[in-house]
C-alpha positions as CSV (number, residue, x, y, z in Angstrom):
1,X,6.7,2.8,-18.0
2,X,3.9,5.3,-18.4
3,X,0.7,3.3,-18.2
4,X,0.3,0.1,-16.3
5,X,-3.0,-1.8,-16.3
6,X,-3.6,-4.3,-13.4
7,X,-5.1,-6.9,-15.6
8,X,-1.9,-6.9,-17.7
9,X,0.6,-6.9,-14.8
10,X,2.6,-10.0,-13.8
11,X,1.7,-10.3,-10.1
12,X,4.5,-11.8,-7.9
13,X,3.6,-14.3,-5.3
14,X,5.3,-13.1,-2.2
15,X,3.7,-15.8,0.3
16,X,0.7,-18.1,0.5
17,X,-2.2,-16.0,-0.7
18,X,-0.2,-12.8,-1.0
19,X,0.6,-11.1,-4.3
20,X,2.2,-7.8,-5.4
21,X,2.7,-5.8,-8.5
22,X,4.5,-2.6,-9.0
23,X,5.5,0.5,-11.1
24,X,8.3,3.0,-10.6
25,X,10.1,5.9,-12.0
26,X,13.8,6.6,-11.5
27,X,13.1,7.9,-7.8
28,X,9.8,6.6,-6.8
29,X,8.2,3.3,-6.5
30,X,4.5,2.3,-5.9
31,X,3.7,-1.4,-4.9
32,X,0.2,-2.7,-4.7
33,X,0.1,-5.7,-2.3
34,X,-3.0,-8.1,-1.8
35,X,-3.3,-10.0,1.3
36,X,-6.0,-12.9,1.0
37,X,-4.9,-14.8,4.2
38,X,-6.7,-12.8,7.0
39,X,-7.6,-12.4,9.5
40,X,-4.4,-13.3,11.3
41,X,-4.2,-14.4,14.9
42,X,-0.9,-12.3,15.3
43,X,1.0,-9.7,13.5
44,X,3.6,-10.7,10.8
45,X,7.3,-10.7,11.9
46,X,8.4,-7.0,12.0
47,X,11.0,-5.8,9.3
48,X,12.8,-2.6,8.5
49,X,14.5,-1.1,5.5
50,X,16.4,2.1,4.6
51,X,13.5,3.4,2.4
52,X,10.9,6.1,3.3
53,X,7.5,4.5,3.1
54,X,3.9,5.9,2.8
55,X,1.1,3.4,2.6
56,X,-2.6,3.7,1.7
57,X,-5.1,1.2,2.8
58,X,-7.2,0.6,-0.3
59,X,-9.3,-2.4,1.1
60,X,-9.8,-4.3,4.3
61,X,-8.9,-3.6,7.9
62,X,-5.6,-4.2,9.8
63,X,-3.5,-3.2,12.7
64,X,-0.3,-1.4,11.8
65,X,2.6,-1.6,14.2
66,X,5.3,1.1,13.7
67,X,8.2,1.1,16.3
68,X,6.2,1.2,19.7
69,X,3.0,2.6,18.2
70,X,0.0,0.6,16.9
71,X,-3.3,1.5,15.5
72,X,-6.3,0.0,13.7
73,X,-6.7,1.3,10.0
74,X,-9.3,0.7,7.3
75,X,-10.0,1.8,3.7
76,X,-9.0,5.5,3.0
77,X,-6.3,5.5,5.9
78,X,-2.7,6.3,5.4
79,X,0.4,5.4,7.4
80,X,4.0,6.6,7.1
81,X,7.2,4.7,8.0
82,X,10.5,6.4,8.5
83,X,13.7,4.7,7.3
84,X,15.1,1.9,9.5
85,X,12.0,1.7,11.9
86,X,10.7,-1.8,12.4
87,X,7.1,-2.2,11.3
88,X,4.5,-4.9,10.6
89,X,0.9,-5.5,10.1
90,X,-1.9,-7.9,11.5
91,X,-4.7,-8.6,9.1
92,X,-8.2,-8.1,10.6
93,X,-10.2,-8.9,7.4
94,X,-9.9,-11.8,4.8
95,X,-8.7,-9.4,2.2
96,X,-6.4,-6.3,2.7
97,X,-5.1,-4.3,-0.2
98,X,-2.2,-1.8,0.6
99,X,-0.6,0.6,-1.9
100,X,2.9,1.3,-0.7
101,X,5.2,3.9,-2.0
102,X,8.9,4.0,-1.5
103,X,11.9,6.2,-2.0
104,X,14.5,5.4,-3.0
105,X,13.5,2.4,-5.1
106,X,13.3,-0.9,-3.4
107,X,15.9,-2.6,-5.7
108,X,15.1,-5.9,-3.9
109,X,11.6,-5.8,-5.5
110,X,13.0,-5.4,-9.0
111,X,13.5,-8.5,-11.1
């Protein structure tokens, strides 16, 4: 996989008004997630995973909760999540686009 064009990608529906698509190498994965169900009255349920994660906010505004810390982020902002740390988001705008990177690969995201 060298070139991936958004218009040619199959987008996986991961929830009501939520879609993702991804690309990966042997060691690194990038996932684009579009949320169209904001703003949310509360944060999503927290989750954790053994992967390192760095995320870029491409569109919209949200509150990111990582462990005991929370902050409001918008377009151009980045957040990092260490392995096995509970984290979640609360959408503040109708549409939020996150670009997540993971290492190692999220095998659970592969078909």
